[in-house]
N, C-alpha and C positions, 0 to 999 in steps of 0.2 A: 177729351172734348163732354158736356153728358150727353146722354141724347132724350131726345126728345118724349116727352107721355103725351097721351092721348088727353090731357088734358091741357097743357100746355100748345095745345095745336089749336085747340080756343083760342087764345086768343094770339089770335094769328096775323090780324089787323097788326094791333099794335107792333109785334115781331117787325114785322114789313115795317110800320110807319119807323121801330128805333135804325134797325136797318138801313134802308133807303136815308137817315138821315145823319151816322154817321158818322164824321167825319176824321175814322182811322184808319178804312178804306171804299175804295173806288168803286159804287156797284155802276156798272151799265149793261144799262137791258134793253136791245135791236128785233127790231120787227121779222120777218124767215128773210129778207136780204139785205138783214146789216142795218138797219141806217134808224141810227138811236133813237127810243124812245122813254127810257128815262136816266139820267146821268144825277148822282147822287150828290151831296153836303160834298163828301169822302175826292167822288171828284173834278167837282170843281175848285178844292182845295189845294187839289197836288198839279188840275193841271192850267187852272185860270181859266174856266171858259161860264159863263154862268145855262143852264141846261138852258133856257130861251137863246142861246146860242144854233145851240148843235141839235139838238129835237127835231127830230124831223127832216136833217138838215145836213146829217153828215154821218160815217159812218170807224168804227173806232183802226181804223185802217187810215183815215186821214190824218189820228191825230200820232196813227207809230211812225218811227224808222223804216223808209218806203226801203231803204238797203236791206235793211231784217227779214223784211216781207215775197226780199224776192232767193233772197240765200235760202231762209225758210218754205219759200213756192220748192227752189229745187227740189230741199234735200228732203221735204212729204215727195216728192215725182218718184224721185230714186227709191225711199224706201217703200213706198208702195206701189210702185208701178203703172203712177197711171199721175195724166200730164194736172199741174193744178197752177190756177193764173196770183198770180200777184198780187196783192189786197187781200178785202175781208175772205172768199176761202181760203186763204191761207193757213187764216188766222183761229178760221171753225173748223176744215178738214176734220181732225179729228173726231170733234165734238159730236160734229152732224152722220159722223158714222159709230158714236155710242163710244167711245177710248174716252175716259175721263184725259182731259189735257193742262199738265202747271207747266208754263213756260215763262221764259224773263223770256222781257223785250223795251226795250226803249218806248217814251210815250213822249211826246214832245209838248214840250207848253204852249196856252199865247201864245207871251211872248219870246218864242223860236227855242231858249231850255229846253235842251233834255233834262230828262232820269231817270235809273235804270228798272222795275220793274217785276216782281212778281205775277204772272194771270194767271188766275183759275176757267179757266170756258166748258161751258155747260151749253146741251141744245134744252130749247124750251117746246113743253110738249103737248095738245089737246090727247082730249078722251081719246082719241083712235089713236094716235102717235105718231102721229105728225107731228114737222117740227113748226114752229108756229113765234120762232126764235133764240138769241144767245144769252143765254147771263155772266157776264166778265166783269169778275170781283179781285181788284187787285194791290196790291201794297207797296210802299216804295221802297226800294233795292239794295240804297244807294248806304247806306248803314253799316249790311250787309260786301256788299261791295271792294266799300275801305276793308272792314277787314278783312277778305280774300288777297286785299297790296297785298294786307302787311304778311301774311303768310308768307310772298317769297321772297320777305329780308331776309339777311341773314340773321344767322345765333345770336350773334354778337347785341345782337337790335330785340333778341327775343323777348328782355323782360317790360320794353319800353311797348314792345306792341303787345304782349298783357295785360298791357295796365291802361292800353287803351278798348283795349275791347272789351278790359272787365266796364267801361261804360257803357259798351255799346248792348252786349250779348251775352249769352245763358251760354260760361265754359268750364268747363273738367279736361284734366287730363288719368288718363288712366294709363298701365303699363299695359307689358300685349296677350296678360291676359286678361284685363276687362278690369282691374282692380283701382276702386278710385285712387289717387295719388293727391291732386290740386283740386279746387273746383274754387267760383268765383259767389261774394255775394247775394249776384241772380240767380244764382244754379241754388241759393240756400233757401232763396224767397222762394223760387215757385217750387221750390218740391217739398219745403217748412220743413227738411230733417235740420240738423245741425251740422257745422263745418266738421266736430266730434262724430256723429251719425256718418255720415259719409267719406271720413277718408279711411282706405284699408279697402273694405263691402268690394263686392261682386258688385260689376255693373249695373247685372240686373238686379237687382234692385231697383230701381225709376223705371221699368220694365211696362207695363197698361196689361198685357198682356195677349195682345188684340189681333196681332201682327199675324200672319198666314206663317211658319217652321222654314217658310220655302227664304220670303223679304228676311228672316234675319239669317239665315244663312248665308245668301247672295251675299250682306252687308259686310259681314265677316269674308265672307272669299272673294272680295273689292279689297279688300285690306291688306288682306294679309299678302296678299301680291303689290303690297305697296303703294299703290293705288288711288286718291282720293277719295270717298263714296257723298253722292250729297242725294234724301230725298224728305218724306216728314212724319214722326212720328209719334205716334201719342206714344204722352206718359203718365207713371200712374203717382202722384203725391203722397205725404205722408197717413194725412189722413182719406185716403181712397179715392180725391176726389181725378181726374183723366181734364190731362191741358196736350198739349198737337205741338210741336216744334220743327222748325223746317229746319234740318242738320249736315251740318260738314264734319266731314267727321276726315284726319290729315294725320300720315306715319309720319311719325317722331324718326329724323335718321342721322345717326350719329355720328365720325366723320369717316368713320370705313363703310359710310353709306349703310350694315345693317338698321334697318329698321326698333328704336329699342322700346315706345309711346308713342299714343294715338292721342291728336287733337281734337277733341271737339269744342263744333262754338256752334251752340244755338240760336234762331230767331223765332221769339211763341210768334205762332199764327192761329189760337186758340181762339179770339173770337172772328175769323175770317172765313172758318171751320164751321163751324157754329154758324153765320150768315147763309152758309153754302146748305149745310145741313134742310137749315130753317126753310126757303126757299122751296129747295126742291120738294122737301116733307108734306109741305103746306100747297104745294102746285101751283101758290100763284098767281104767276103773271100771264 
C-alpha cells in the first residue's frame, strides 16, 4: 500500500469523495452512540438499503446477525473480564479502547438475505481525543468462504478446488521450507513476476519487509504446528510497489498425516487499507 504524502493529503476532499462513492467496499460511519451518519455507495450496493433509509435511523448492529452479536459479546466479556452488552457495543468495544479490530460478521440485507463480510472498525476522535464516532469499512467475504469450504474437501477433489480458487483468489503452494512450487495467474498479475521467476524461489521474494520479525515468526510457528494461519500481509511487487492481501495459509498433509506443503490463498485488500489510511490521516470525519 502506498504511503500518503503531504502533497496527497491536500487532496483530502477528493480522496474522501472517491472513498465514500466507491462501490468496491462499504464505508459506514456512525456518531458516538452508533447511529449511522454516512452510508456509502458500496454499502448501498451490498446491503440493499439507500443511505436515506438508514442515516440517523439505525446502527450497524441492526444490519448484523443478532446471534453473532450475542456470541461476540460473551466472547469479549470472557476475554477482557468485563461485561459487554450484545449489540453495537459488542461491535465497537475493542475499537473504543484503541485496539485495532478486524473480524468477520454476517450482514443482513434489506431483503433478508445474508452474506459474510470482513469489517475493520476504527474509533474516530476529535482534537481532544474524545470519541465522536466509528468507521466500519467492509468487504464481501463470500468468495473466501467458498474457497475455505473447498479446502476441507478430499485430496481427490484438489484439482477442481485449485481451478475454483484460481478464478477468485491469489494462490500459491510452497514446500515446507517456503520454496514456491505452484502459483496461479492472479499471483503473477499482482506480483508482476513471471511464473518462471517465481517457481523455485523462496517465498520471501514477495515480502515487503514492513512487518515485525515477531509477526513472521508467529506465522511460521503456527503453520509448522500444522495449524491454519490467517492475517493481512503487505507484499512487494517486482516494481517495488506495495499491496495488501488477506492471507490464509493451510498445511497440506500426506496420507500419513505429515505436513509436506503449505497452500496460501490470498485476497487483495489494498483498496480497503488505502481507504482506512486516507480517512485516518486526514482526520476527516
